[in-house]
N, C-alpha and C positions, 0 to 999 in steps of 0.2 A: 930936549930941543931936537935932537937927532931922530928919536923915536917918533916924535909927532910928524916930522917931514917923511919918514918912511911910512907912516900910516897913510898920509895924504897921497903920496905918490902911488901906494899900492891901491888905494880906491879909485884914483883916476885911471890906473891902468885896467882895473876889472870893468870900469864904467866904458872905457874905450873898447875893449874886447867885447863887451856886450853890444856895443853899437855895431861894431864891425860883423858880428856873427849874425845880427838881424838884418843887415843890409847886403851882405855879400851872396847869400843863397838866391835871392830874389834877381840879383844882377848877372849870376852865372848859373841859373838853372838851365834845364835841358832845352827850353825854348829859345835860348839865346842863339841856337843855330837855325831857327826858323824865323828869326826876325827879317832878315833880307828877303826871304821868300814871301813873307806876309806883306811887306812893302811893295814887293813886285807883282804878286797874284792877286793880291786883296786891297788895292788901293780905295780909300774911302770907306772902307769896312770899319764901323766903330768898335772899339774894346769893350769887352765885357759881355756877360751873358753867354760865353762860348761861341760868339760869331766869327772871332779870327779862326778858332779851331775848326769850326764848321766850313769856313771858307777854304782852308787848307786841306780839308778832307775831300772837298769838291774838286780840288785841284791835285790830288794825291799822286797822279802821275807826272806832275810837272815840279814838284818839290825837289830840293837838293838832296844829295844822299844824307849829308848831315842832319838835316831836319828829318827825313824819313827814319834814321836811325833813333833820333831823340824821341819820336812818337812812338817807335816800337818799344824803346825802353820804357815809357811812361805805361804803355799798354800792358807790359810784362809786370811792371810793379803793382799796377792795379790788380792784375789777376791773381796775385800771390795771396 
């Protein structure tokens, strides 16, 4: 009986960790630093198709330091 409960608890733990691993990177990605900038500089620009990124590029002199660093980090990773 104890072994069965241990197996079930282990499977539930693995399932929960898998779910968190798939959700957390999206929520804490580099562009989390650009969210406020996108809302401020690009109101009404629909998401998808690179439109937000394009808008932020158009306003590159107005983005926050955190957003600018996040964009530089992504560019550096792509260049590797």
